[in-house]
N, C-alpha and C positions, 0 to 999 in steps of 0.2 A: 302557435303552430304554423310553420312556414307553408305546409301543404294542407292544413285543415283550417280554413277560414271560419271564424266564429260567425254563427248565425245569431242575429240580435233580436229576433222576435220576442224572446222572453225578457229581453232587457228593456224594451220599449212598451211592452204590455206589463205594467207593474205587477209583480208577485208580492203579496203582502209580506213585509218584514215586520219584526217585532215592534219597531218604533212607529210603524205606519198604522197600527191597529185602530186607533181612535181618530187621529187627525187627518190621515191621508188614505182612507180605504177606497182607492180609486176603482179597483176591480179585483176580482178573484178569478184566476184562470182555472176553469173547470176541466179536469182530466176527461170528463165525458164529452166535452165539446171540442177539444183540441186533438186528442190522441187517436189517430186512426191507423197508425202503422208503427213498426219498430223504428223507422226513420224519424218519426215524431218524438219518440222517446230520446233518441240521440240529440235531436234539436234542443230539447229541454235541458239535457245535460250540458250541451255546448253553451247554453245560456249561463249556467253556473260557472263554467270555465271563463266565460267572458266577464262575469262579475268579479272574478279573481284578478283579472288583468285590468282593473279599473283604478283610477286615482285614489279613491277612498279605501281601497284595500291594498294590494301589493304595489300599486303605483307610488304611494307615498304615506297615506294616513296610518295604515296598519304597520307597514314595514319600518318606517323611520323610528317610531318609539322602541321597537325591538333592538335597533342598533344603539340608540342613545342610552338605554337602560343597562347595557353591558358595561363592563369595566374597561373596555378598549376604545370606546368612541365617545367624544364629547362635542359640545357646541364650539365651532370655530368663530363664525361671525356672530358677535353678541347682539347685533341688531336684528337678528332673526326673530320670528314670532315667539311670544312668551309661552304659548302652549307647547312648543318644542323644548324650550329651556326647562320647563317644569318637569318633563320626563328625565332630562339629564340630571337635574338636581334633586329628584325625588320630592317634588313639591306639587304633585298633581292633585287637582281638585276634581270633584265629581261633574263639573261642567267643562272639563278639558276638551277643546275642540277637536283634537285628534281622535279621542275615544268616541265622542258623540257622532263623529262622521263615519267611523268604520263599523261601529256596532250594527246599525241597520243594514249595511252592506253585507256583513257576514250572514245575517238572517235572510237576505235575499238569495245568497248562494245556497243556503240550506233549503229555502223554499223551492228553488229550482230542482234540487235533488229530490225533495219530497214529491213534487209534482210528477217527476219522471217515474219514480217508483210506483206511485198510485196509478198513473196513466198507463204504465206498462202492464201492471197487474190486471187492469181492466180489459186488456186486449185478448185474453184467453189464448195465449200462445204457448207452445211447448217450452218447457224449461230450457232446453238446449238452444232455442232461438232467442228467448227473452233474457235469460239471466246473465249471459256474457255482456250484454249491453247495459242492463239495469244495474249490474254490479259496479259500474262506474259511478252511478249515483250513490250507492252505498259507501263507496270510497270517499266521494266528495263530502258527503255528510259527516263521515268520521273525521276526515282531515280538518274540516272547519270547526267541529265541536272540540277536537283535540286542542286547537289553538285557544278557543274560548275558555275551556275549563282550566287550562293552565294559567290563563291571564286573569280570570274572574272568580274561579271556584264554582260555587253553586250558581246555576244559570237557568233561564227558561229553556225548556227542551221541547222541541216540536219534532215528531216523527211522522207527520201526515200533513197534507195540505190544509190550510186554514179555510174552513167552510163556514164556521160560526164566528163572526167577528166579536160578538159580545163575550162568548166563552173564552176566546183567545185573548181578549184584552184583560181578562181577569186571571190569567194563568199565574201560578206561583213558581218559585225556583225549584229545580230538581237538584238534590244533593250531588256534589261532585263525584262521590263514589258510584252513584247510579249512572251518571253520565259516562264514566269510564267503562262501566259494564256494557252500555249501549255502543260505545265506540268500538270496543273489542268485538262485539257481536257483528257489527257492520263490516269490520275489517275481515273477520273470518268468513263471512259470506262472500266478500270481494275476493279473498284469496282462493276460495273454492271455485268461483265461476269466471274470473277474469282470465283472458288468454295469457299464454306464456310470454308473448311479445306483442307489441303494438307498432303501428306504423310511425308513431312519434312518441317521444318521452312525455309529451304533454297529455297523453292518454295513459291512465294507470294500467299496469299489468299485474299478473299474479305476484311477481317479485315486489312490486310497489306495495301491495297490500301486506305481504309478509314483512317487508322492511319496516313499514309503519307499525305493524304489530310488535316488532322487536323494539322500536323506539318507545311505543306506548308502555310496554312492560318494563323497559329500562326506567322510564319516568316514574313508574309506580313501585320501583324497587323489586319487581318480580323477576329476579335475575335468571333463574332457570328457564323461564318462558322466553325472556329476551334473548338468551343464548340460543335456544332451540330455533326461534324464528330467524335470527340472523344466520345461523348455521344452515338452515334450509336454503336461504338465498345463496350463500357461499358455495354450498355443495352442488348447486344447480346453475352456476354462473354461465356455463356454456348453453344450457337449455334456455336460459332467460336472455342470452345475448348481452351479458354484462362483462365489462373489463375496465380497469383503470386507464384513463388517458395516458399516453406516453409522456406528454409534456404538460406540466401543471398549468402553464400559461394558456394552453388551448381551451381549458375549461372556462375561461373568462374572455375569450375572443368571440364576439357575436357572429363573426363570419365562419367560425369553425365548429361551433357548439352542436349544430344539428348532425354532424357526422361522427360524433363521439358516442360511446356506449357506457358511460359512467353514470349518468343521471337515471334514477329510478322514477322520478316525477319532476316535471318542470312547469313553471308558469311562463308561457312563451309570449314575448312581445315581438311584434312583427315589423316594427319600423313604420307603422301607419297608425292613425288614430281616428276616432270618431267622437268628438267632444272629449270627455274624460276617459273613454274606453281606449285602451292601448297607450295611455299616458304613463310613461315610465320616468319618474323624476329622479331616480337614484343617481344617474350620472351627473345631473346638475347638483344635487344635494351634497355629493361627496367630492365633486371636482374642485380644482384650484381656480380661484377667480383670476381672470386675465390670462390664463394659460392658453397658448395658441396650439398646443399639441392636438392633433386630430381634427382641427378646424371646425369645432362645434361651438365656439364662442366662450370657452371656459366654463367653470362651474360656479357654485354659489358659496362654497366654503362653510357649509352648515354642519355636516357630520364629519368630524375630523378625529383621527386617533390621537390619544395623548402622546406626548413625547416619550413617555415611559414605554409605550409599545415599541417604538423604534429602538430605544436604548436597550431593552431587555430581550429583544428578538435577535438571536444569534445571526450575524451577518453571513455566515456560511450556508444558511438555509435558503435554498432557491425560492422557497415559498414566500420569503420576506421580499425578495426582489419583484416577484409577481404581484404581491398583495399591496405593496406600498409604492407610491410615487415620491421619490426624494428630490426630483428635479422637475422643472417645467420649462416651457419655451415662452419667452417674453421679448417682444420687439425683435423677434427672429433669432434670439440668442438663448441658449440653455443656461439655466441658473439653478442653484440648489435651494433647499427649503429654508435655510437660514435667511434668505433674502426674499421669500415670498411676500412679506408685508410691504416691501419696497414697491411692488407693482400694483398692489391693492391693499389698503390699510385693513380691510376686513379679513385678509388671510392671516394665519398664525404661523409661527416658526415650528412646524412639525411636518413629518411625512404624512401624505394624504392617502386615502384609500384609492387603489388603482384598479381594483377588480371590475368596476363598472364604468369608469370614465376613460380608460385607456383605449379599448377597442370596442366601440359601441355599435359598429356596423352602420346600417342605414338608420337615419333619424328623421322624424317627421316634424321636429320643432327645435328651436335653439337650445343650446347648452346640453345637448344629448337627450332631451326629453323625447318621449316616443321612440326609444331605442329599439334595437333588434335583439336585445339580450334574451336569453333563456335563463330564468332564475331557478336553479336546481333546488328543490325543496328537500330532496334526499339523494345523496350520492353513494355509489358503491363503497367509496373510501369510508364513509361514515358507518355503513353496515359492518365493515371489518372492525372498526373501532368499537362499535356496540358489542360485537361478539367478544372482543378482547376484554372490555370492561366487565361485561356480565360474567364471563368465564372466570375472571379473577375473583369475583365475589363468591362463586360457587365452588371452584377448585383452584385455589391459589397456586402459583408457581409452575404452571404448565408451559411447555415449549409451544403448544398450540396457540395460547394467548399471545405469547411473544411473537409468533409467526404472523399473526394478523396485523400487529403494529408494524412489524418489520416490512411487510408488503407495502404498507402505506409509505414508510420511510424510504424504501428502495426507489419508489417513484420520485420522491422529493430529492433524491441524490442525482437524478437525471436533469442536469442544468442545461436545458435547451439542446440536448443531444450529447453533452459532455458529462461523463460520469464523475462524480465527486465522492468524497469520503464522509460527508456529513448530510443528514444526521445518521449517527451510528445505529447499528442494530441494538436492540435491548435483550437482556438475558439475565436471569438469576435475581430478579428483584423480589423483595418481600411483598406481601399483599398490600400493605399500606403504601409502599413506594411505587408499586405498579399502579395503584389507584391514582396517586398524584400525577404520575407520568402520563397516563392515558388521558386525563383531563387536560393536561398541558398540551398533549398531542392534538386533542380536539381544538384547543385554543388556536394553534398555529395552522393546522390543516383546514379548519373551517372558519378562519378569521373573517369577520365582517359578513358572514353568510347567515346572520340572523339566528344563530344558535346559542351564542354565549350566554345571553340572559336566561334562557331555559336551563342551561347547565348550572349557572349560579343558583337558581332557585331549587332545582331538584337535589342538588348536593349541599344546600344550605351554606353557600360560600359567601353570602353577602357581607358579613361582618369583616371577613378577611379581605374580600375583593375591594370593598369601599372604605376600609379602615387605613390607619397609618401603615405605610409599607406596601399598600396595594397599588395597582396600576393607576387608579383614579380614586383619590380620597373624596368621599361624599358623606360628610358628617351628618347630613339630614336623613341618611338611610336608616330605616327602622324595620327590622325583619317582620315584626308582628303586623305591620301595615303594608309595606312596600312589595312583598312578594305577590300581592294581588293588586290589580287595578280597581278603582272605584267603579261601581255600577253607574251608568250614566244618570245624572240627576233628572233629565227630562223623561227617562223611562220610569223612574220611581214616581214622578208626579203623575204620569199617565196611569200607572198601575201600582198602587200601594201594596199589592200582594207580593211585589218583589222585595219589599223590606224583609229583614234589616239590611241597611247598607253594609258593605264590607268594613271590617274593623279599622278604625283610625281616620275615616273620611267623614 
């Protein structure tokens, strides 16, 4: 948040996360001892936001595997850490260092939300004063569990602060179906009480909660509910201050993002850092080694699209030009991607992700680390596509569903202020063809925005995506195993009640 500086009190006073229960029970932050006012509740919630913008969550450990497990991004530099390559190759073990790092961080985020809810409820304030603030914590808890349940299935579920270390260290898993019930309940509370608009998209609004309800229901194949929630946002776009950005490039220009109205919720990096807080590694991980563009020291050539992404993406689509770097600047001269390895052998002959390394804004570290990017977790364009996909499942062949896709495509035809004829409007598709089309539309509109893996899973596309003829052939992919991550081995050792391990690990 450019205007909302994170308060780090709850980050340096450890809130017990799941993996801390036995070995690192440093302290328990008591709601009775800390919460004296509604401002203290907001401080606790800000602590959760701060934990999201940390290296072990969105800064790198959590976000990078989401990219690598899609069918659009692979490893460029083969000398990179094996724990990263294992996600790309579907060879992840239960001691994978990415997973063991982000698991406790997610539970710290949840713990901060639980502390805020409990502390706020103890203040004996009127609902009208308390609930619009504490509803942020309900959203944060739902947001975090939504990621966890999609990645792990059955998981430990905490909905209150940890007060009894012994009892918490013996908790068993909650079935995924029950976790989803709780997520929906939290989001419905947030939708009821959050304000229509916020001062920053880094704070959730009523539209944020409704948009996530739409996405949760879409994930669960509850298509009527997904459509209703998305339609609620669309019908009230003016009330919620939402609109598509005119120029698709602006969405990924860190110097322009705060002035746009498309994001329903962002994780906001500020171009400063405190240790691993505020450390955004995505420009470095996706950037071209030795590239002098932007004067950030080049990238690391870790997460790179397969050449098939470039080959199969229609060159008339402006979103391709925004999303991919096909040239770099080396020794002061621009050159194309076929020659990238000439300037550093760790580069590969492929177009690179441009969304995070092209316009990083202010950075606090080399290679674009500690960037000024806002990472949109949900954009209005995606809400339109959710409505279209869900409506096609409920009532195929409507001009209404066509219209939602066409609104997204109309923006894509605006090539930096010059209107083009591609992509064309859709009309008259069968239900099956529309379903295929909207998933492809999500592929291009949301390319490299950490969405594709979830689409592959929810639509059971793995065999096609990673088989012969897919964008990335990954013969090791096994649907019965790889749609879920393994539960961290160190967690299972500390708490055998979390057994059994997920299938295949």
